[in-house]
N, C-alpha and C positions, 0 to 999 in steps of 0.2 A: 513210295508215296510222296506226293508233292508237298512242299512246305507252305503253310498258309501265309497270307500277307501279314497278318498280325504277328505270327511267329518270326517272320523274316525281319520285321521292323524291330522286334525285341532283340534279335541277334545282332542287328546293325548297331543298336544302341549299346549293347554289351561289348561290341568290337571297337567302339570309339576310343576307349582308354588304351587299347592295344595299339591302335594307330598312333596315338600320342607317344607311346613308348618307342615305336619304330622311328618316328620323326626325331625323337630325342637322340637317336644314334647318330644321325647326320650332324646334329649340333655338337655331340660329343667328339666326333672326329673332324670337325671343321678346322681348317688350317688358319682361318682368319679370326682375329680378336673381335668379339662382339660385345658392345657395351651392355653390361648387365641391366636387366629390367627388374626392379624390386617390386614385389607385390605389397608395397607399403605406401600409404598416402603421404603427400607432401607435408601434411600437418594433422595433428589430432583433431583440430578444429573444435575444441571443447567449448560448450556454451558458457559465456561469462555472465555473472550476475550484474544487473544494472541497478544502481542506487543513486538517487538524487537527494542530497540532504535538504531538509526544509530550511527556508530562510528564517531570519530572526522574526520578521513580520508574521510569517505563517505559524511559527511556534507560539508567538504571543497571542495571535487570534484563536488558535486551538485551545490554549490555556484559558483564555477569557471565556470561551464557549463552555468549558467544563465547569467553571465556577459561577457562571451567569445565572443558571436556574435558581440556585440556593439564594444568591444575592437578591434577585428580583422577588422571590417569595418573601424574604424577610423585609425587603423595602416596602412591598405591598402591605404587609401586616403593619409596619410602622406608619405608613401613610394613612391607613385606615383608622388606626388608633388616634393619630394626630388630628385627622379630619373630624373625628367624633368629639375630641376635646375642644377643637376650635369652634365647632358648632355649639357646644355647650357654653363656652364663654360668650359667644355672640348672642345666644339666647339670654344668658344672664345679663348682658349689657342692655339688650332690648327691654328686658323685664325691669331693669333698674331705671331706664329712661321713662318707661311707662309709669312706674311707681312714682317717680319724681313729678311727672306731669300731673298725675292724679292728685298727689299731695298738694301741689301748688294750686290746682283747680279748686280743691276743697278749702284751702286757706282763703282763696279769693272769694269763694262762695260764702264761707263763714263770715268773712270780713263784711261783705255786702249785706248779709242778713243781720249781723250785729249792728251795722251802721243804720239800717232801716229801723231796727228795734229801738235803738237809742233815740233816734229822731222822733219816733212815734210816742215814746214815753215822755220826752221833753215837751212835745206838742200838747199832750194830754195834761201836763203839769203847767202849761202856759209859759214855758221857758224857751220857745222857739228862737227868739231873738236875743237870748241871754248869752253871756260869755261862757256859761256852763256847757252849751252845745259845742262850741268850738273846742273848749278844753277837753271834753270827754271824747269828741270825735278824733282829735289829734292823738290822744292817748291810745285809742284803739288802732289808729293808723300806725303809730309807732310800734305797737305790739305786733300788728300784722307784718310790718316790714321785718321785724326781728324774727318772726316765725318763718317768713320767706327765706331770709338769710340762713337760718338754721336748716331749713329743708334743702336749700341749694348746697350748703356745705355738706350735709349728710349724703346727698346724691353724688356730689363730687368725690367724697371719700369712698363711696361704694364703687363708683366708676374707676377710681384709682386702684382699688383692690383688684377689680376684674382686669384692668389693664396690666397690672403687675403679674397677675396670674397668666395672662396671655404672653407677656414677655418671657416669663419662666418657661412656659410651654414651648414657645418658639426656640428658646435657647437649648432646652433639652432635646427638641426635635433635631435641630441642626447638629448638636453634639452626637446624637444617635446616628444620624446620616453619615457624619464624618467617621465615626467608629466603624460603621457598617462598610463604608468604602475602603477604610484602612484594612479591615479584615479581608474584604474581597481582593484587594491588591496583594496582601500577604499570601492568600490562598492561590491567587493567579501566579505569583512568583514561584510557589512550591510546585504547582502543576507544570509551569514552564521548565523548572529545573529537572523534573522527572521526564518530561518529553524530550528535553535536550540530551539527557543522559541516554535515553533509549535510542534517539537518533544517532548519537555519536557511537553507541555500541553497535548499531546496525551498520554504520559506515565502516567501522573497524572489522566487523565480521565479513562484510562484503569484500573489503580490500584483502583480508587474509585469505578468503576463498579464492579470489582471482589470482592472488600471488601464488597460491598452491597450484592453480591451473597453469600458470606461467612456468612454474618449476617442472611440472609434469611435461609440458611442451618442450622445454629445453632438454630434459632427459631423453624424451622420445627422439628429438632431432639428432642428439648425439648418438643414440642407439642406431638410428636409421643411417647416419653417416658411416658409422662403424660397420654396419651390415653391408652397406654398399661397397665399402673398401674391401671387406672380406670377399664379397662376390666378384669384385673387379680383379682381385688377386687370384681368386680361384679360376676365373675365366682366362686370365693371363697364363696361369700354370697349365690349364687345359690345352690352350692353343700351342703353348711351347711343347708340351708332351706329344701332341698330335704331330707337329712338325718333326720332332725327334724320331717318333715311330715311323713316319713316312720315309725319312731319310735312311732309317735303319733297314726297313723291309722293302723299300722301293714302292713305286706308284702302283704296280699291279698287286703286290702283296697287301698294300694299304687298302685298296678297293675291295680285295677279297675279305679282309678283316671286317670291313663295314657290312658287307652283304651277309657274311657268316653270322654276325651278331644279330642282324635283323631276322635272318632265317631261324635262329635259335628262339627268338621271342615268338615268332609266329608258330613254330613247331610246338612249343610248350602250350600255346593257346589252343590249337586244334586238338592236341592230345587231351587237354583238360575238358574240352567240349565233348569228345568221345563219340560223336555221331558223324558218320561220313557225309551223309546227305546235307546236314546242316553246315558242316565245315566247308564243303565245296560251295554251298550257296553263299556263304560269307566271303570266302576267298575270291570267288569268281563274280561276285556281285558288282564289282567295279574294277578299275584299273590300278587301284592302290597297290596291291601285292605285286602285280606284274611290274609296275614302275620301280618299286623299291628292291625287289629280288632279282630282276633281270633274268639271267639264265637259271637262277635258282628257283624261279617260279614253277617251272615244270617239275623240279625236284620235290617241291612242297606238294604239288598235286599228286605225284606218285607216292609220296609218303602217306598222304591221306587215304588213297585207294588201298594201299597195302596194309595199313595199321588200324584203320577204323572200320567199324561195322555199320 
């Protein structure tokens, strides 16, 4: 029964490691020293952590951003309260000015009314051109001026009180702003210290991690160099032993030993396969076995035909 193409491909794939074993025999018996090839990369090439510490300016700006919202909130409340108090004092000053104006206007109106009343009474008494008119009028004028002076003094005193209140208000506001800024600066410094500590800790952690990678890399390079040295010594010993064996058994015996070992590998393979048709298909599928076994190739075919079903 013919072997299917799929089965043949499967057998060819399974035979590939056997071919490698056969080829390894040539390397084993090679008389030349071959520089060993390590299946180890030149470097572990471990990814390193990258870390760029923040500058003094960056840390200060970040710290300021952290404390700014609370500062602005309290400053806004302070300004709102201050503006309300300023408006109150300004209204009080305007009211005082208006009260003073009204008081002076009333005094002037009362003075004019009184002057006219006095004049009318003296005219009715026939004293229009007497010294009494001048004397009484001057007395009323003196009283009027005294009342005006008192009103102005009272208005000035009230304005002074309001002005002092405004000065105290401004002083308290400026002190509160200064205290608020001082608190903001203190909190910003605390935030800066915390950020700087974290930044320094991250820098140390990164350096420690990268130093650990460097230590691993150095250990790996040492192990690789040692493995290479072992492989080089093993290859040197192998080549030396191959030359010693060839000198001992001669060129013909040496060639016989190589083919015999290859024949043993292929015999064990076909025996394990257990199927004559499949074994023949693999062995005869290309020139690999013929080239490596030479005159032993026909011996292998005969072995398959005699021992496998």
